[in-house]
N, C-alpha and C positions, 0 to 999 in steps of 0.2 A: 504494500500500500504506500502510495506517495502522499506528500502533503502539498496542497496547492498554495504556494506563496511565492511572489516574484516581483519583478520591476513593474511599476504601475503604468497602466494606460487608462483604465477606468477605476473609479473609486466608489466606495460604498459609504453610506452614512449611518451614523449612529449618534445618539444623544445621551449624554451621561446625566443621571439625575438622582436627586433625592427629593421627593415631593414634600417640601416644607415651604408653604406659601409665605413669601415675604411681602408684607403689606407696605406698598410704596406710597410716598407722599403724592397727593393729588396734584396734577399739573394744571387743573382748571376747575372752576366751580360748575361748569356745564359739560355735558358729554361732548367728546371730541369726535368728529367724523373721521372714519378710517377707510381708505380705499387704495387700490393699486398695489404697487410693490412698496412695502413699508420697511423692508430689511435691507441691510448692506451685507455683503459677503466677501470673504477673503480666504484664500488657501493658506493654511499653516504649513510653511515649508519645514520648519524645525521648531522645537521648543526645549527650554531648559527649566525643568521643574525645580532645580536647585535655586535658581534666581527668579523663579516665577515669571519667566519671559517667553513670549511667542515671537517667531520670526515669520512675517507675512509676505505674500507676493505683492500686496498692494494695501495701503492704509487709507485709501480714499473712502470717505463715508464714515470713518471712525474718529472719535474725539476722546480726550481725557474725560473721565467721569461717566462714559457710556456704559450701559448695561450690555453684556455680551453673553452669547452661548458658545461654548467650546464643544465640538462634537466630532467623533471619528466615524466615518461612513462605511469603511470596509476593513478587511484585514484578517478574516477568519481563515483557518487552515481546513482543507477538505481532503477526503479520500480521493486519490488519483489513480487507483487501480482500474484496469480495464474490465470492470465488473459492474453489476447493478448497484454496487455501493458507491460508485463514482458520484462525487458531489456531497456525500454525507459529511456534515461538519464534525471534525475531530477536535477542534479547539476554537472557541470564539475569541481567544486572546483579548485584545482591548477593543475589538469592533463593537460598536453600539454604546461605548462609554460617552457620557456627556455631563456637563455641569454649567452652572451660571456663575458669572463673576462680574467685576467692575474694572475698567481700565484706569490704572494709576498714572501711567506715563507712556508717551509715544516718542521714540527717538528713531528717525529714519524709518526703517521697516520693522523695528523692534518694538513690541508692545509689552509693557509690564503690567501684570494684574495686581490689584489691591489685595485680593483675598487669595489664600493659599490654594494652589491647584491640588485637588484631592485624588483624582483618578489618573490612570496611565494612558498614554497615547503614543501611536507609532507614526509620527509625522514623516519620518524618512522613508518608510516603506508602504504607507497606506494613505488614504485620502482623509485628511483632518481639515475642518474648516472652522472659521470664526464668523459668527453671525451677530450683527448688531440687533439688540432687543429694544424696540421702542417702549416708552413708559407712558401710561395714560392714567387719568383719574377714572372717569366714566367714559367708556368708548362706545361709539355707535358705528357699526359696519354699514356704511351708507351705500357703497357700491362694491363690486367684486374686488376681493383682495387676493393677489397671486404672488408667488415667489418668482425669482429668476429661474429659468429652466436649468435643471442639473446638467452640467457639461462634462462630468467625470472628475471635476475638481471642486466645484462649489455650486451653491444654489439648491433649489428644491425644497426649502424649509420656510414656513411662515411661523414666526414666534413673536409674541408680545405679552406685556404684563399690564394689568390695570388694578389699581387699588380699590376701585369701586365695582361698578356693574359693566358688563359687556352685552350689548344688544345686537342681535343678528337681524338687521334689516336687509342684508344682502349676503351673498355667498362668500365664504372663504374657500377657495378652490385650488387644490394642489394636484388635481387629477392629471396623470401622465407626466408629472414633473419629477418623478423619481428615477430609478435606474433605467438605463437605455436598453432598447431591444437590440437583438443581434441583426447583423447584415447578411444579405443573401450571399451564398457561395458564388464564385465565378462559374460561368456556364461549364458544366461537365460534359462528359462523353458517355457513350454506351458502356464504357468500362466501369463506371461508378455505380453498379447495381449491387443489391444485396449487402449493403454496408451496415455492419452491426457493431462496430467498435464504438466506445463511449467518448473517445476524444481523438482529435486530429490537430495538426499544427495549423496556424492561421491561414496559410496560403493553399491549403489542400482544397481540391475541387470535389472531394468525396463526401463532404458534409458541409452544412451551413454553420454560421457562427452562433454560439450560445448567447443568451441574453445576459446583460450585466447583472452582477449580484454582489453579495457581501464578501465573496472570495476575491483576492487580489488578482489582477490580470496577469496571464502568463501565455505567451504566444505559442508555446509547445502544446497547449491543451485547449486552445480557444474554440475550436470547431468540434462538432459532433454532438450526439444525442444526450450525453451525460450532462446534467445540470451543474451550473456554478453555484452551489448552495441554493439560494433562492432565485437565481437566474435560470430561466428555462433553457433546456437543451436545444441545439439546432438540429434541423431535420437531416438525416443521413441520405445518401444516394440509394435508391433512385427517386428523387422528388418527394422525400418525406416531409411531413408538416412539422412546424416548430412547436416546442413545448411551452406551456404557459408559465409565466413568472409566478412567484409565490411571496407570501409574507406570513400572516398568522395561519393561513391554510395553504395546502400544497397546490401546485399548478397541475393542469391536465396534460396528458400526453398528446403529441401531435399525430396526425393521420399517417396511414400506412404507405408503403412503396406503391408507385403507380401500377395499375393492374395490367400494364403491358408485360410486366414480369410477375413473379409470385408476390402477392400482396403481403410482404413481410412487415413486421412491426419495426420500421426504421425511423419512425417519427421521434422527435426530441422528447425526452422525458420532462415532466413538469418539475418546477423548482421545489425544493424541500421546504416543508413547513417549519417555521421558526417558533421555538418554544418561549413564549413570553412569561416571565415570572417577576414578582416584586423583588425577590432576592437578587436575581441577576441584574435587574434594573437597566435593560438595554432597549433601544428602539431603532427601527430600520425603515428604509425606503422599501416600497414594493419592488420585487425583482422584475427585470425586463424579460419579455417573451423571447424565445429562441426564433431564429429566422427559418423560413422554409427553404428546403434545398431546391435549386432550379437547374434544369438542363435546357429549357426552352426560353430562358430569360423572362419568365412570367411569374417567378416566385416573389414573395413579399417579406419585408423585414418583420422582426418581432416588435411588439408594441412596448411603450415605456410603462414602467410601474408608477404607482402613486407616490406622491411626496409625503412630507411630514408637516403636521400642524401642532403647535404647542400654545395653549392659552393658559395663562396664570392670572386669576382674578378672584375677587371676593364672590361675585355672583355671575352667572351666565344665563341670559334670557333669550329664549327662542322667539322669533318673529317671522318675517318674510324670507329670511335667509337660511342657508344650510352650511354645514361644514362638510366638504366633499374631498375625499382623497382616493378616488377610484383609479384603478389601473386603466390604461388606454386600450381601446379595441384595435385588433390587428386589421390591416387592409386585406381585401379579397385578392386571391391569386388566380392565374389562368392555368396553363398546362404545366404547372410546377407546384411545389409545396407552398402552403400559406404559412404566415408567421403566427406565433402564439400570442395570446393576450397578456397584458401587463398585470403584475400582482397588485392587489390593493395596497394603499399606503397606510400610514399610522397617524392616529389622532390622539394627542395627549391633553387631558383636561386636568389642570391643577386648580380646581375651584372649590370653594366652600359650599356653594349652594347652586343648584341648577333649577331654573324656573321655566315653565311653559314648554318643556320637552323640545329642545332644539333638535333638528333633524341631522343625523350623522350618517355619512356613507363612506365606506372604505371597501368597495366591491372590487372583485377581480374583473379585468377586461375580457371581452369576447375574443375567441380565437378567429383568425381570418377564414372567411368562406372560400370555397373553390368554385370559381365560375367559368371553368373551361368550356368553350363552345365548339371545340374540335370534336365532333361526334363521329367522324370516320377516321380511323377506327374509334369505337366508343370506349376509350380508356378512362378509368377513374384516377383523379389526382387528389392529393391529401389536403384537407383543411387543417387549421391550427388548433392547438389545445387551449382551453380557457385558463385565464389567470386565477390564482388562488386569492381568497378573501384576505383583507388587511387585518389591522389590529387596533383596538381601542384600549388605551392605557389611562387609568384614572386614579385620583387620589383617594376616592371614597371606597366603601366596602363592596360596591357592585357597579357593573357597567351599565350606563343609562341606555334607553332604547336606541338601537342603531342597526345598520345593515352592513354586514361584512360577507356578503354572498360571494361564492365562487363564480367566475365568468363562464358563460356557455362555450362549448366547443363550436368551432365553425362547422358548416355543413356543405355538401355538394349541391349547388343551386342549378345545375343544367338538367332540365327535365328529360333530355334524350339519353342520359347516362343511366346504366343499370343501378348505380349507387346514388341516384338522385334522392335528395332530402335526408341523406344519412350523414353521419360524422365520419364515415369511412375509417374507423379506428381511433379518431380523435376523441378526447374526453374533456369534460367540464372541470373547472377548478373546484377546490374544496372550500367550504365555508371557513372564514378566518376566526380569530379569537381575540385575545388581549390579556391584560392583567389588571389587578386592582390593589388597593392599599399600597400604592407606590409612594416613594418619597424622593423628590427631586434633590439632587446634590446642589445645594445652595449654600456653600461654605461661607460662614460669617466670620471665621477666624482670620484676622489680618495676617498677611504674609510677613513673617519675621525670620531671622536666623540669628544664631548666637554671635555676640560681638564682645570685645573687651569692654569691661564696665568703665574703667578710667584709662584714658589714653596718654596721660602725662603725670609724672611724679617728680618731686624734688626731695632728695634725701641727703643726709650727711654721710660721708665715707664711713663704712663699717656698719651703718644701719641698713635696713631692708625696706623695700616697697612690696606690698602684698598685691600681686597681680591677680586678676579675676576674669575668667571667661567661662561662666557656667552654662550647662545645658548642651554640651557637645561631648565628643570622644575622639580618640586617636590624635591627641595633642602632640605636636613636636615644636618646642620653642627653640629658636636660634637667635644668637649664639647661646650655647649652654653655660658659658662662663658666667659665674656669679649667681646661678640658679641652684636652689636646693634640689629641684627635680624638674627636668624639662619635658616630662610626659604627663603632667597632671593639669587640672583646670586652674589651680590656684598656687603656682610656685611663688616662693619668696625670692625676690631679686635683690642681690647685694653686690653690684658691680663696683670695681675699684675706680672706674671713671664713667663719665656720661656714656650711656649705651642705649641704642634703639633695638628693641627685641621684636622679632617677627614670629608669629605662630601660625602653623598650618593645622587644620582640624576638620573633623567631619561632624555634621549635624545628625539628628535622629534618622534622616533619610539616607545617610551616608554620602551626602553632598559635601564636596571639598570647598573650604574657604580659607582665607588668610586675613590676618589683621596685625597691627603693629602697636607698640606702646614705647614711649620715650621715658627713660629714667635718668634725670639730671642728678649729678653727684657733686656736692660741695665738699672741699677738704675739711677734715675734722682734726682738731688738736689731739695728739696722742702722747701726753706727758708720761715720763718715767722717772720716778724719784730715785736718786742715787745718794748713798751715804750708809753708815753702819746701822744695823738694826739691833745690836747688842750694846747697851750703854751702862754706865755706872751712875747711880743716883748722885744728885748734887753736881753733875758736870754738864758743860755745854758742848753740843755737837751741831754740825752744819749739814744742811741738805739742799739739793738743787735739782732743777729740771731744765731740759733744753728750751731756749726761747722760741715763741711762736708769734710771728709778726701780727701786730694789731690785735692782740688778745689781752684779756684781763685775767689776773691770777688771784685766787682766794685760797689761803692755807687754813686748815683747821687741825688743832693738836689736842689730844687728851693725854694725861699723865705728865705734862710738862707745860712750859710757858715759852711763847715766841719772844725772843729778845730783839731780833733784828730781821728786816727783809720782808715783812708782810706786804703783799701786792707786787712783789718782784719774783724773779726766778730762783733766788737763794734766800734761805732763812736760817737763823741760829736759834737753837732750842735748848733751854735749861731743863733737864729731866728731874722729876721729883723722886720720891722714895719707891715708886713702883707698886707692884712687880711688873706691870706692862703698860704700854701706851700705844698710840696710833697717830700717824700723820696722814692727812687727806689733802689733796690739792685739786681744785677745779679750775680748768682753763676754758674760757668762752671766746670764740672767734667773733669779732665785731662784724655786724652786717648780716651774716648768715645764721647766727645763733647756734651754730654747731659747737658742741662742747665735748671736752674729754676730761677724764678723771683718772687719778691713780691714788693708791694708798699703800702704806707700809706699816706693818705691825712691829712694835718695838718691845724688846725684852729689856727691862730695867734691872740691872744686877745690883742688889743691895751691898753695901760695904761691910758685910759681916761674914764670919766663917761659915762654911757649909756644915750641916749636920748629916750624920749617917744613920740610916734606918736599916733594920734587917738583922742586927747582931743577935747572938744567942747560942743555943746548942743545936747540934745535928747528929744524926746517926752516920756511922761509917758508910761511905758510898753515896750519901746524899749531898746535895749542893745547897749552899746558903747564899742568897743574893743580898749584897750590900749596896745601897743606893744613896748617893749624895744628893744634896739639894740641887734642883735643876736651875738653869739660867746662867751657868758659867761658860766662858769661852774654852777653858781647858781644865782637865782633871788629871792629877798625878797621884796614884795610890801608893801606899807603903810597899805593896808587892810589885810595883812597876807598871800595873795596868793604867790606861789613860782614858777610859770611858767613864760616863756618869755612874753606871752600875757595873759591879763586878760579881762573878760567881766564885765562891771559895769552897774548898773541900777539906782543907787542913786547918788544924787548930792554930790559934795565934791571936795577936793584937793588931788591929788594922786601923789606919787613919788615911785622910786624903788632903792633898794640897790643891786649892782651886785658884784659877786666874780668871777674872772677869773680862768682858770685851773691852773694858776701859783700862785693862792692864793691872787691876788690883789683885794681889796674891793673899790668900788666907789659908789657915790650917784648921782641920777639924779636931775634935776630941778623939781618943782611942776607944775602939770597940772590940771586946774580947769575943772569940769564937771557940767553943768547946765541941769535940767530936767523940761520941760514944760508940762502943762496938755493937755489932748486930747479934741478937740472941739466936741460939740453936734450939730447934724443936723437932721431935719425931713422934710417930704414932705406932703403938703396939696393939695387935689383935689377939684375942683369946682363941680364935679359930680362924685359920687362913682361908677356909672355904665354907660357904653357907650351904647347908643341906637344901635340896630342892623342896622338901616338905616343910621348910621353915625352921625356926629356932631362934635363939638369941645369941648374939656375939657381942663381946665387950671390947671397946676401943679405949685405950688409955694413952696419956701424953707422957713424954720423957721427963717433964718437970712442970711446975706450976708457974703461971705468969699473971701479970696484973689484969690482962684482958684475954679471954679465950672464947672464940666464936666459931662453932662448927658450921659446915655447909648446910646442915639441917636447920640451923638457927639456934641450936642449943648452946648455952653459955656455961660450960662445965669442963673439968679436966678428964671426965670419964663419960663415954657415950655408949649406950646400949642400942644395938641395931638388930632388925629382924629380916633384913633383905640384903641381897647382894648389891654391889655398886661401888662407885668411887666416893670416898669421904675425905673432906679436907678441913683443915683448921687454920684460922688466922689468929696470931697472938701478938700482944703488945707487952713489952717489959716495962719496968718502973721508970726507965729513961725515955719512954715513948717510942722506942725502936721496934719495928715490926718484922715478923717472919711468917712463913707459911709452910705447911707440910700436907701430904695427901697419901692415902692408901687405897688400894683396889681389893675388894672382897668378891671373888667369883662365886657362882652358884653351880651346884650339881645339876647337869642338864639331861639326866636320864631317869625320870621318875617312873615308878611302876604303874601299869595300867591293867584294866580288866574289862571284858565285854560280856554283858549278861543278856539273855533273851528268854522269852516265854513261848512255849509251843502253841500250835493251833490244836484245840481240843473240842470234841463234840459230846453231847449227852442228851438223854431224854428227860422230861420232867420226872422228878422224884428220884433220879439217879444220884449217887454219891460219886463224885469224880475227883481226881487229883490233878492239879495244874502245876507243872514243874517249872522252877527257875533254874536255868542252866548257865554254867560258865562256858561261853563259846571259845573265847581266846583270852590270853593274859600275857603280860610281859613284865619280867623283872619282879614278880611277886616275891616277897621275902618268905623263906621256908616257915617261919613262925612270926607271930605278930601280924597285924592286918587280918585278923581272923574273926573277931566279934563284929557283927554288922547289924544294921537296922535298915529296913526298907518299907516303903509305902507303895501299895498297888491299888488301882481304881478299876471299877467295872460297873456294868448295869446291874443294880441291886434287885431289879425285877426278875432277872434270869438266874443270878448266882447268889447263894447265901453261904458265908463261911461257916464251917462247922465249929470253929473257935471264934467266938464273938467278943472276947475280952478286950481287944484293941480295934474294934470295928465302929466306924462312924458312917451314918447315911446323910448325904447332902443332896436333897432333891432326888433325882433319878439315879445318881451315882453313889456307890458305896466305896469307902476308903478303908483299907485294912492295913494296919501296921504290923509288920512281922519282924521278929528278932531271931538271930541265928548265929552259928559259929562255923566258919570255914575250917575244914580240917587242915592241919599243917601239911605243907607241901602239895596241897591240891591246886592245880593250875587249869583244869578243864573238867567238864562233865556236870552231872546233876549237883546243884548246890542245895536245893530244898524243894519238897513237894507240899502244896497247900491244898487241903481238902475242902470241897464245896458241895452243897446240895443244889440240885438243878430245879428251878421253878418254871411255871408255864410262861411268865413274863409278858412284856408288851411288844417284844420284837423277837426276831429269830437269831440274832447274833449280837455280840458285844466285843469291843476291843478291851483287852486287859493291858493296862499301862503300868510300867514301873515308873512311878512319879519321882521317887527319891531312893538313893542307895548310898550308904556310907559306912566305912569301917570306923570303929570307935577306939581302936588301939593300934599301936605300931606306926609305921610310916604312912604318909598320905598316899593314897592310890587314886589315879584318874579312872573314872568309871564311865563306860559307854553302855547304853541299854537299847534293846529292840522290843517293841510291844508284841503281845500274843493275841490270839483270837479264839473266842468260844462260839460254837454254832449249836443251835438247838435242833435236836433230831426228833423224828416220829411225830410231826405236827400235822393235824388234819383240820382244814378250815371249811369243809363242805357244809352248806346250809347257813353260812354266815357266822357260826360260833367258832371260837378258837378251841380245838380239841386235840387230844393226843391218844395214841393207841396204848392200851395197857398190856 
């Protein structure tokens, strides 16, 4: 399947809209008479939606402030396969888009619109036109209103707006003003018979030209019976009739091949019906009819389709006039094919109220008759197909009374012919349609695009200007020098000298723009105070900054007094007792107001000896930190160290010599340091291994200490433990010196185990049975010890009753029996004990016998595993509903 799109020859129309009636200011207190051609038209050669601009072929008739309609007439893509699908629309693209706007500026052939262009248009490849829209208060159609004839570029549209009422005292008529009909083929020869292809190139004599439609013109496919969307197909050879154009309804097929040959269906196919919906919001011209194929130079062209009428008003009142947008009728042919009728046009009513039922027509045109008079031989020639009905598009919820009938097919009018008064294969057009609840695109948002908020700044060197360009993306600021980020909407600009920045960016439609901003930079004082920051109390020191021409100087001092130089570059300061001070200088440039500041923090060294903190006692291996009073320029310790703080590990007497930044030397008092030995501790255990079955082990220390804390939290020199693991002790002696010790007590990892089970047993009511408890398996059982045991078993007490009830308890349905016993020494397998029960009739036929608990009460601990048994009741009879058993 191919797609029909190419270089233009003919163009199609469409109108973009949102039906939102804009109430316009009345231009007169009385109804204004309207007649003739009221619109101006221009071809849109190109458009730039980024700048909201149109480029026209002519601006005559247009002025700034004019209301205009922007409309794309064609541009759909169609199926180009040589099949019956030829001409089916595969994509409407931007064809049929339209909208209203206002002219803000005209420069040469460039028109800028005031309001934002909302929809898309293909001006370079399709027919797009701009139509001036007259404005009225009350309008009276006093004589016929027509458009300029559509010429493939512009025309064919009547559109106006009225804030008040429109009265129809005469017709608004766009009949036959829409898409053009196809032209006859050049005279063919006897070779062009039985032609059934759907398309031929434009110069082929095998088929006539298709009618113009909403598909863009392409010379490779222009002839032949396949339709150009709503343009009717041309008749194929030999002498086929042209197909009718279409709009809301499909066009009719053209008549058959001349009866000189087999009367094949070679007539042009009717144009395809256009689906009008409020969602798509497109409108179109009626399609042109296809031309009839001619061999004898007596064929006729296809007829023109109907144009477009758009009325926007508060009310519309019917009177003596009509709104007519019919397709034109095709002319009759002779001994060749006749052309197809034009498709009905489109009427758009964006009105709030309709009065007196105005008459609306958008009918298809009639196909051309065939009036061949050559009766010897009596051959039949093809009439043309009828045009499809047009479309009515309204703002309201329903379409008002209107006629959108399909045009009749042409007929054979020669009485001498056998096909007289028949259509000879031609067909009528189909009734049209339309849409309702439409909204015309009348965008009221003024066209704007993002721009820099402030275009000029003046800053002091080192400061920044906050640039702002909101509402865009894809920012690139240049140069990037001095910007904190050159890809954001609001960079901070801090250039070292005056700089003009340029920015490239995209708006929300991805349109590219550029803008500039100038950042002026004035020099800024940058003072730097020089002089010592360590002083002695009671002494004078001098500080200065580099001079800055034409500036004022203000010094501020804390912790001392300015003796000389206030208001100049150099000051002398007498420092007080301290311990600290500060110098601040402010320098302000005359004229620009740019200012700079610097500060210096001063340490004031007192004229007294340093003191040492941190002396005392330590444990061997520890470190003691001795710290002298801060603020001195130099420290010399008795051990030779020269820092303010020293770390010592040996005993002795320590002192420090200090020298202030003013050159004053002082000696501290002596501080003694004492070093004690580290205590020794160990842990002894009464048993090196903990039995798996538990027990008590005793841990004792090698000596007593001032503080003893076990890892368990106990605070004693003896610890009793019942489990394996690592145990540690932290001790502190009387000197405060600390030590630690730990011990690991392992556990025996091979405990004895035993596995017990109960057999599955059965019995009848009143039987005495023995249920055995067995040792299935065992491991590491001691030969003696672990012999005395106690166990509990549970069972359904309605089925079983222990013979010995001394330790028997019933809990609901279940009985629990406690059993005591002794395992023989060295027994590791086999029967451990049998328990005697009496069997009862019971509530069920079986019960699980569970070993709930089992434990040895002497010797080592043994791990016990158990398996339940099962008792089944035998000899039960339930016949007759009673629960019985056999005796």
